[in-house]
C-alpha positions as CSV (number, residue, x, y, z in Angstrom):
1,M,0.3,-17.8,-10.4
2,H,0.5,-14.8,-12.9
3,R,-1.8,-11.7,-11.7
4,I,-3.1,-8.5,-13.7
5,L,-4.8,-5.5,-12.0
6,T,-7.9,-4.7,-14.0
7,S,-11.6,-2.9,-14.2
8,R,-12.6,-4.5,-17.2
9,I,-14.9,-7.4,-16.1
10,E,-17.6,-8.2,-19.1
11,E,-20.0,-10.9,-17.8
12,D,-18.2,-14.1,-17.8
13,R,-14.7,-12.6,-19.1
14,V,-11.8,-9.9,-18.5
15,A,-10.9,-8.0,-21.4
16,L,-7.3,-7.4,-21.8
17,T,-5.4,-3.9,-22.2
18,P,-3.0,-3.6,-24.8
19,E,-0.5,-3.5,-21.6
20,D,-2.0,-6.8,-20.3
21,F,-1.8,-8.5,-23.5
22,H,1.7,-7.4,-23.8
23,H,2.5,-8.4,-20.2
24,L,0.8,-12.0,-20.4
25,V,1.6,-13.0,-23.7
26,R,4.6,-11.3,-25.0
27,V,6.5,-11.2,-21.7
28,L,5.5,-14.0,-19.4
29,R,4.8,-16.2,-22.8
30,L,1.4,-17.7,-21.6
31,R,-0.8,-19.7,-24.2
32,E,-4.3,-20.0,-24.9
33,G,-5.5,-22.0,-22.1
34,D,-3.1,-20.9,-19.5
35,E,-4.6,-19.5,-15.9
36,F,-4.0,-16.2,-14.8
37,E,-5.6,-14.0,-11.9
38,A,-7.2,-10.8,-12.2
39,V,-7.7,-8.5,-9.2
40,T,-9.5,-5.3,-9.3
41,G,-8.1,-3.5,-6.5
42,D,-11.3,-3.4,-4.4
43,G,-11.0,-7.1,-2.9
44,H,-12.6,-9.1,-5.7
45,R,-10.2,-11.5,-7.5
46,F,-10.9,-13.5,-10.5
47,L,-9.3,-17.0,-11.8
48,C,-8.9,-16.9,-15.6
49,R,-8.3,-18.9,-18.6
50,L,-6.5,-17.3,-21.4
51,E,-8.5,-17.4,-24.5
52,R,-8.7,-16.2,-28.2
53,A,-10.5,-15.5,-31.4
54,G,-8.4,-14.3,-34.4
55,T,-6.3,-11.6,-32.9
56,A,-8.5,-11.0,-30.0
57,W,-7.3,-12.4,-26.4
58,W,-9.4,-12.2,-23.1
59,G,-9.6,-13.8,-19.9
60,R,-12.5,-16.3,-19.5
61,I,-13.3,-16.3,-15.6
62,Q,-13.3,-19.7,-14.1
63,R,-14.0,-18.6,-10.5
64,A,-14.7,-15.6,-8.7
65,A,-14.1,-14.8,-4.8
66,Y,-13.7,-11.8,-2.4
67,D,-10.4,-12.2,-0.9
68,P,-8.8,-8.8,0.0
69,R,-6.1,-10.2,2.0
70,E,-6.0,-7.1,4.1
71,S,-4.4,-6.4,7.6
72,P,-7.2,-6.0,10.6
73,F,-4.8,-3.2,11.6
74,R,-4.6,-0.4,9.1
75,I,-1.6,1.8,8.8
76,H,-2.2,5.2,7.2
77,L,1.9,5.5,6.4
78,A,3.0,9.7,6.3
79,P,6.5,9.8,5.4
80,A,8.2,13.1,4.7
81,L,9.6,13.1,1.0
82,I,13.1,12.2,0.6
83,K,15.3,11.0,-2.3
84,W,12.7,9.8,-5.1
85,E,14.5,6.1,-5.4
86,R,14.2,5.9,-1.6
87,F,10.7,7.3,-1.3
88,E,9.5,4.9,-4.0
89,W,10.9,1.9,-2.3
90,I,8.8,3.1,0.7
91,L,5.8,2.9,-1.4
92,Q,6.6,-0.7,-2.8
93,K,7.3,-2.2,0.6
94,G,4.4,-0.3,2.3
95,V,2.0,-2.2,-0.1
96,E,3.7,-5.7,0.7
97,L,3.4,-5.0,4.3
98,G,-0.3,-4.1,4.0
99,V,-0.1,-0.3,4.6
100,A,-3.7,1.0,3.9
101,S,-2.8,4.4,2.6
102,F,0.1,7.0,2.0
103,H,0.1,10.5,2.9
104,P,3.4,12.0,1.6
105,I,4.6,14.9,3.8
106,L,6.3,18.2,2.5
107,S,8.1,18.9,5.4
108,E,10.3,21.7,6.4
109,R,13.7,20.0,5.5
110,T,12.4,19.1,2.5
111,S,13.8,20.8,-0.3
112,S,12.2,21.0,-3.6
113,T,15.8,21.4,-5.3
114,R,17.3,18.5,-3.7
115,H,14.2,16.2,-4.6
116,G,14.0,17.4,-8.2
117,G,10.4,19.4,-7.6
118,Y,7.3,17.5,-7.0
119,C,4.7,17.3,-10.0
120,P,2.0,15.5,-10.8
121,R,3.9,13.1,-13.2
122,K,5.5,11.8,-10.2
123,L,2.1,10.8,-8.7
124,E,0.9,9.3,-11.7
125,R,4.6,7.2,-11.4
126,W,3.8,6.4,-8.0
127,H,0.5,4.9,-8.8
128,R,2.1,2.6,-11.3
129,I,4.3,1.6,-8.3
130,L,1.7,0.7,-6.0
131,Q,-0.1,-1.1,-8.7
132,E,2.8,-3.2,-9.8
133,A,3.6,-4.0,-6.1
134,L,0.0,-5.0,-5.5
135,K,0.1,-7.6,-8.3
136,Q,3.5,-8.7,-6.8
137,C,2.3,-9.3,-3.1
138,G,-1.3,-10.7,-4.0
139,R,-3.3,-7.9,-2.2
140,G,-6.7,-7.6,-3.2
141,C,-7.2,-3.9,-1.9
142,L,-5.4,-1.1,-3.8
143,P,-3.6,1.6,-0.9
144,R,-4.9,5.1,-1.4
145,L,-2.3,7.4,-2.2
146,E,-2.7,11.2,-1.6
147,E,-0.7,14.2,-2.9
148,P,2.2,15.6,-1.0
149,T,1.0,18.3,1.7
150,P,2.6,19.9,4.9
151,L,2.6,18.0,7.9
152,A,-0.4,20.1,9.4
153,A,-2.9,19.2,6.6
154,V,-2.2,15.6,7.2
155,L,-2.9,15.8,10.9
156,E,-6.2,17.7,10.3
157,R,-7.1,15.0,7.6
158,L,-6.6,12.1,9.7
159,A,-7.3,14.0,13.0
160,K,-9.2,10.9,14.4
161,H,-6.7,8.4,14.0
162,P,-4.2,7.6,16.8
163,I,-0.7,8.7,15.9
164,V,2.5,6.7,16.1
165,F,5.2,9.8,15.8
166,L,8.8,8.3,15.1
167,D,11.3,10.7,16.1
168,E,14.9,10.0,16.6
169,N,15.2,12.6,19.6
170,T,13.8,10.4,21.8
171,H,14.2,7.5,24.5
172,R,10.7,6.3,24.4
173,P,10.5,3.1,22.8
174,L,8.2,2.4,20.0
175,Q,6.9,-0.7,21.8
176,Q,5.2,1.4,24.5
177,R,3.2,3.0,21.9
178,V,2.3,-0.3,20.6
179,E,0.9,-1.5,23.8
180,E,-1.0,1.6,24.1
181,L,-2.7,0.6,20.7
182,V,-3.8,-2.6,21.6
183,G,-7.4,-2.8,20.6
184,C,-7.1,0.0,18.1
185,Q,-7.9,-0.8,14.5
186,E,-5.7,1.8,12.5
187,C,-3.0,4.5,13.3
188,L,-1.3,7.4,11.5
189,L,2.4,6.6,11.2
190,L,4.7,9.9,11.1
191,V,8.1,9.2,9.7
192,G,10.5,12.2,9.2
193,P,12.7,13.3,6.6
194,E,16.7,13.0,6.2
195,G,17.9,15.1,8.9
196,G,14.9,14.6,11.3
197,W,11.7,17.0,12.0
198,D,11.8,20.5,12.3
199,E,11.3,21.9,15.8
200,R,8.1,23.5,14.6
201,E,6.7,20.1,13.3
202,R,7.5,18.8,16.5
203,T,5.5,21.2,18.3
204,L,2.7,20.6,16.2
205,V,2.7,16.9,17.1
206,R,3.0,17.5,20.5
207,M,0.1,20.0,20.6
208,K,-1.9,16.6,19.8
209,G,-0.8,15.2,22.9
210,V,1.3,12.7,21.3
211,P,4.9,11.7,22.8
212,P,7.7,10.7,20.2
213,V,8.8,7.3,20.0
214,G,12.0,5.9,18.7
215,L,13.3,2.5,17.0
216,G,16.3,1.9,19.2
217,P,19.9,3.2,19.6
218,R,21.1,3.3,16.2
219,I,20.1,5.9,13.5
220,L,18.1,4.5,10.8
221,R,17.8,5.9,7.5
222,A,14.1,7.4,6.8
223,E,13.0,4.7,4.5
224,T,14.5,2.1,6.9
225,A,12.4,3.6,9.8
226,A,9.3,3.7,7.8
227,V,9.6,-0.1,7.0
228,A,10.9,-1.2,10.2
229,A,7.8,0.5,12.1
230,S,5.6,-0.7,9.6
231,T,6.5,-4.1,10.2
232,I,6.6,-3.9,14.1
233,L,2.8,-2.7,13.9
234,Q,1.7,-5.3,11.6
235,Y,3.6,-7.9,13.6
236,S,2.2,-6.8,16.9
237,L,-1.3,-5.5,16.0
238,G,-1.9,-6.8,12.7
239,D,-1.6,-10.0,10.6
240,L,2.3,-10.3,9.9
241,G,3.4,-13.8,10.8
242,R,0.0,-15.0,11.2
243,G,-1.7,-17.9,9.4
244,I,-3.2,-17.6,5.9
245,S,-7.0,-17.3,5.9
246,T,-9.4,-19.2,3.5
247,P,-10.7,-16.7,1.2
248,E,-14.7,-16.4,0.8
249,T,-15.5,-18.4,-2.4
250,P,-18.9,-17.9,-4.0
251,G,-21.3,-20.6,-5.1
252,E,-21.4,-22.3,-8.2
253,S,-24.1,-20.1,-9.5
254,E,-21.9,-17.2,-8.9
255,R,-18.7,-18.4,-10.5
256,E,-19.6,-17.2,-13.8
257,K,-20.1,-13.5,-13.1
258,P,-18.2,-10.8,-11.1
259,I,-19.1,-10.1,-7.6
260,E,-21.0,-6.8,-6.8
261,D,-20.2,-4.8,-4.1
């Protein structure tokens, strides 16, 4: 099923932006009467039929449902900034794995020159990557993306969450931390940069009483570690590898209008 991300719900139809029209009609070659899915990013989704009148196109809503497809275990992923293409791969795969929010870290070993310098345009691009990944994987809720900040700010922002602190300089396995998190509903996952954490950053986390954990005997790239740890957490505590739940479908009287929060 082809999918768009939209906020343009108008009574019994979905208005198409020029970008939506180009994607559905010009790129995917959908024709009048073909079906597609519109998701709002907050868990609501609409089965639509493509319609037109003259040069105007829209999606007529056939069925509405609240189906967020979110994991019961919320991972707040905080990866240190690395080379842009690898960092953007973390964002894409994190969405697919059910990450609830992203909190990029400006670590002590993040060089602004090496990484091209952070600017607001990067955040705009990252939002587009999240949106495209959302449409591809079928999730209903768009993960939150924060601006890059130092580790101390991330720890303060998410102070109430239990922490999973990845560090290659430890023999304590991630599985031990997973066992400690049984019964929890979320965690902050910290992943260091290329070259590892600075000692001052390790001290910051140790002050929280959190022991570091590792992913095994081999040294993984930062982006590999972020995806591997997210996968293990979702498999052990979330919904990865579980069955597919049935979406909540509204009654017949509700099918021709959007669901309200």
